[in-house]
C-alpha positions in Angstrom: 158.1 44.4 -4.9 154.7 42.7 -4.9 152.5 43.7 -7.8 148.8 43.2 -8.2 145.7 44.2 -10.2 143.2 45.6 -7.6 140.2 44.7 -9.7 140.9 41.0 -9.3 141.6 40.9 -5.5 138.2 40.2 -4.1 136.2 39.0 -7.1 137.0 35.3 -6.5 136.0 35.7 -2.9 132.7 37.3 -3.8 131.9 34.7 -6.5 132.8 31.9 -4.1 130.6 33.2 -1.3 127.7 34.3 -3.6 127.8 37.8 -1.9 127.1 41.1 -3.7 129.5 44.0 -3.2 126.7 45.7 -1.1 127.1 43.0 1.5 130.7 44.0 2.3 131.3 45.5 5.7 132.0 49.2 5.9 135.6 48.5 6.9 136.1 46.6 3.7 134.8 49.5 1.7 137.2 51.9 3.3 140.1 49.5 2.7 139.1 49.2 -1.0 139.1 53.0 -1.2 142.5 53.2 0.4 143.8 51.0 -2.4 142.4 53.2 -5.1 139.4 50.9 -5.6 135.6 51.4 -5.7 132.7 49.0 -5.7 131.1 48.7 -9.1 128.0 46.7 -10.0 130.0 43.6 -10.8 132.4 43.8 -7.9 135.5 45.8 -6.8 137.2 47.8 -9.5 140.3 49.9 -9.5 143.1 51.3 -11.6 144.1 49.2 -14.6 147.9 49.5 -14.0 149.5 47.2 -11.4 150.8 48.8 -8.3 152.1 48.1 -4.8 149.7 46.3 -2.4 148.7 48.6 0.5 149.5 47.0 3.9 145.8 47.0 5.0 144.8 45.1 1.8 147.6 42.5 2.3 145.8 41.4 5.4 142.3 41.6 3.9 140.6 38.2 4.2 137.2 36.6 4.6 137.1 37.9 8.2 136.4 41.4 6.8 133.0 40.1 5.5 130.0 40.4 7.7 129.8 36.7 8.6 132.4 34.0 8.7 131.1 31.5 6.0 131.5 27.9 6.8 130.0 24.7 5.4 129.1 23.6 8.9 125.8 24.6 10.4 126.1 27.3 13.0 124.1 28.8 15.9 124.0 32.4 17.0 124.5 32.2 20.8 123.5 35.4 22.6 123.8 36.9 26.0 126.8 37.4 28.3 126.8 34.1 30.2 126.1 31.9 27.2 128.8 33.6 25.1 131.4 33.5 27.8 130.8 29.8 28.6 130.6 28.8 25.0 134.0 30.4 24.5 135.7 28.9 27.7 134.2 25.4 27.8 135.3 24.3 24.4 132.2 22.2 23.5 131.5 24.3 20.4 133.6 25.5 17.4 133.5 29.3 17.5 133.8 31.5 14.4 133.0 35.1 15.2 131.9 37.4 18.1 129.5 40.3 17.4 129.5 43.1 19.9 127.2 46.1 20.2 129.0 49.2 19.1 127.9 51.2 22.2 127.9 49.3 25.5 126.1 50.5 28.6 128.5 51.2 31.5 126.9 48.7 33.9 127.6 45.9 31.4 130.9 47.1 30.2 133.1 44.9 32.4 131.3 41.6 31.6 131.3 42.4 27.9 135.0 43.2 28.0 135.7 39.8 29.6 133.9 38.0 26.8 135.9 40.1 24.2 139.1 39.2 26.1 138.3 35.5 25.9 137.6 35.9 22.2 141.0 37.7 21.6 142.8 34.9 23.5 141.4 32.5 20.9 142.2 34.8 18.0 138.6 35.0 17.3 137.3 37.8 15.0 135.4 40.5 17.0 133.1 42.7 15.0 131.2 45.8 16.2 127.6 46.0 15.0 124.6 48.2 15.8 121.9 47.2 18.3 119.5 47.1 15.4 121.7 44.5 13.7 122.0 42.4 16.9 118.2 42.6 17.4 117.8 41.3 13.8 120.3 38.5 14.4 118.6 37.3 17.6 115.0 37.9 16.4 114.5 40.6 19.0 115.6 38.6 22.0 117.6 40.0 25.0 121.2 39.7 23.7 122.9 42.0 26.2 125.1 43.4 23.4 126.7 40.1 22.4 126.2 37.4 19.8 128.5 34.5 19.0 128.6 32.6 15.8 129.3 29.0 16.8 128.6 25.3 15.9 125.4 23.8 17.4 125.2 21.7 20.5 123.4 18.4 20.2 122.1 15.9 22.7 124.8 13.5 23.9 124.5 9.8 23.3 123.9 7.7 26.4 127.2 5.8 26.1 129.3 8.8 27.2 131.0 9.2 30.6 130.6 12.8 31.5 131.8 13.8 34.9 130.0 16.5 36.9 131.9 19.7 36.9 132.7 21.7 39.9 132.5 18.9 42.5 129.8 18.1 45.0 129.6 20.0 48.3 129.2 16.7 50.1 129.1 13.0 49.1 125.7 11.8 48.3 123.8 9.3 46.2 123.7 10.1 42.5 120.7 11.9 41.1 119.6 11.9 37.4 116.9 14.2 36.2 114.8 12.6 33.4 112.7 14.9 31.2 109.8 13.5 29.2 108.8 15.7 26.3 109.6 19.2 27.4 108.9 21.3 24.3 109.3 24.9 25.5 112.9 26.1 25.2 112.5 28.6 28.0 111.3 25.8 30.3 114.1 23.5 29.3 116.7 26.3 29.9 115.2 27.1 33.3 115.2 23.4 34.3 118.8 23.0 33.3 119.8 26.0 35.4 117.9 24.6 38.5 119.4 21.1 37.9 122.9 22.4 37.8 122.5 24.7 40.9 120.8 22.0 43.0 123.3 19.2 42.3 121.8 17.0 39.6 124.5 14.7 38.3 123.1 14.1 34.8 120.1 15.3 32.8 118.5 12.8 30.3 115.7 13.7 27.9 113.5 12.0 25.4 114.5 12.8 21.8 110.9 12.5 20.7 108.6 15.5 21.2 111.4 17.5 22.9 112.8 20.8 21.9 116.4 20.9 20.5 119.3 22.5 22.4 119.0 25.9 20.8 120.6 29.3 21.7 117.2 30.2 23.4 117.7 27.2 25.7 121.2 28.3 26.5 120.1 31.9 27.3 117.3 30.7 29.5 119.7 28.5 31.3 122.1 31.4 31.8 124.7 29.4 30.0 124.4 26.2 31.9 123.7 24.4 28.7 127.3 25.2 27.7 128.5 23.5 30.9 126.2 20.6 31.4 125.6 18.0 28.7 122.1 16.7 28.1 121.8 13.1 27.2 119.2 12.1 24.6 117.3 8.8 24.5 115.0 7.5 21.8 113.5 5.2 24.4 113.4 6.5 27.9 111.5 3.5 29.2 114.4 1.1 28.3 116.9 3.2 30.1 114.7 3.6 33.2 114.2 -0.2 33.4 117.9 -0.8 33.1 118.7 1.6 35.9 116.0 0.1 38.1 117.6 -3.4 37.6 120.8 -1.8 38.8 119.2 -0.8 42.1 118.2 2.8 41.3 114.8 4.1 42.6 112.5 5.6 40.1 110.5 8.6 41.3 107.9 10.4 39.2 105.8 13.5 39.6 102.0 14.2 39.4 99.6 17.1 40.0 98.3 17.6 43.5 94.8 16.3 42.8 96.0 13.2 40.9 95.9 9.8 42.6 97.3 6.4 41.5 96.0 3.2 42.9 99.2 1.2 42.1 101.8 3.8 43.1 102.0 5.7 46.4 101.8 9.5 46.1 103.8 11.6 48.6 104.2 15.3 49.2 107.6 16.3 48.0 108.5 17.5 51.5 108.0 14.0 52.9 110.4 12.3 50.5 114.1 11.8 51.2 116.5 10.4 48.7 118.5 7.6 50.2 119.9 5.8 47.2 120.7 6.4 43.5 117.6 8.1 42.1 116.0 8.9 38.7 113.6 11.9 39.1 111.1 11.9 36.2 109.5 15.2 35.1 106.8 15.3 32.5 106.3 17.9 29.8 104.0 20.8 29.5 100.3 19.9 29.7 100.1 16.2 29.7 102.9 15.5 32.3 104.5 12.1 32.5 103.4 9.5 29.9 101.4 6.6 31.2 104.2 4.2 30.3 106.8 6.1 32.4 104.4 6.7 35.3 103.9 2.9 35.5 107.7 2.4 36.0 107.8 4.7 39.2 108.1 3.4 42.7 106.6 6.5 44.2 105.0 9.7 42.8 105.7 13.2 44.3 103.4 16.1 44.3 103.7 19.8 45.5 100.8 20.9 47.7 99.3 24.3 47.1 99.1 26.8 49.9 95.7 28.2 48.9 92.5 27.2 47.2 93.2 27.2 43.5 91.1 28.7 40.7 90.3 26.2 37.9 92.9 26.4 35.1 95.8 27.4 37.4 96.0 24.3 39.5 99.6 23.3 38.6 103.1 24.8 38.5 105.3 25.5 35.5 107.5 22.4 34.9 110.7 24.4 35.6 109.3 25.8 38.9 108.1 22.4 39.9 111.5 20.8 39.1 113.3 23.4 41.3 110.9 23.0 44.2 111.1 19.2 44.2 114.9 19.2 43.9 115.3 21.6 46.7 112.9 19.8 49.0 114.3 16.3 48.4 
C-alpha cells in the first residue's frame, strides 16, 4: 500500500514554479477535492492522517498546470496551418497545445487533425475558453488553436537546406533576398508567395528586419514552419560572392525611378535564364543604395492607371508576388 500526506503532494511543485494555488487549472482543483484536499492560502491542504493515493492523483504532474514551464524561451504559435506544420515538420520543440473549448462546425475537422497530431506525439492538449486564447494571442485570429513551442530563428548561411516538395520542372535556382523588411505581416506574405512560386531559398538581412515570430508564421499560413529563412549580417558580401560564381543580381525599384548606371525593365520583359538573386527592399526606403549598386538590372511594375500622389507603389509582399509570377 502506498501512503502519503496530501498536504505535501503539490507544495514543492508550487514553490518551484512560483505559482499561487489560484493559478491551478480547474481540473487540478477537482482532483485535489477528490483526494480530500482543498486549496488553502499557503497551498494544498488535506487530512492530517496518511491514506491511499487516489488513482487520479498518482498521475498528477506539471501537465495539470496551466502552462508547461520550461527554462527555454517559447513562442505561442497560433492558427490551424501554423500549428499543424509546427507539429509535423519537427523544426520546433513543442510543449502544449491549447484548443478552444467550443469549436465551430466548419473548422472542426481541421482542428481535430491538429489535435490528432498532438496526441501522436504525446503532447498535452488543454481546452481553454475563447477569451483565454484571445488573451494569449493578443486578440489575433487564432482559429481556436495555440501551440506552446520553442522559437524559430534565422538559419546561418552555412546550411544546406534542400527545397521541400520538389520542383514542377527543372529550372535555374532562384534566391529571394530581402533587405530590411520590418513588418511581420509583410514578411509572412512574402514567404507564402515565395514558397508557392518556386523560390529555392529566402535570405534576409539581420539588421533592421523583423524576427521570425508567430505573427510571421500566421501571415505565411504556416510556410515559415516549412521554409527556412537564412540570415546575413552583411548581405552585400553574400551577393558579391554569388555574382562571382556566375549568378545574376536583379533588383527592384518604383515605376518612376531611373538609374543611369543600371538598366530598368518592366518585370514582364524580364526572363530568368541563369541562377538569380532577386533583391526586394523594405517598406518605405526600398533597396539600400549599396545593394542597388550591385544589381545588373532593375525591375519595375508599371501601373495601369494614373496614380494619386502617396499611393504610387505596391506593398512589398504584393510586389514580390507579381515579379515572381511574371519572371
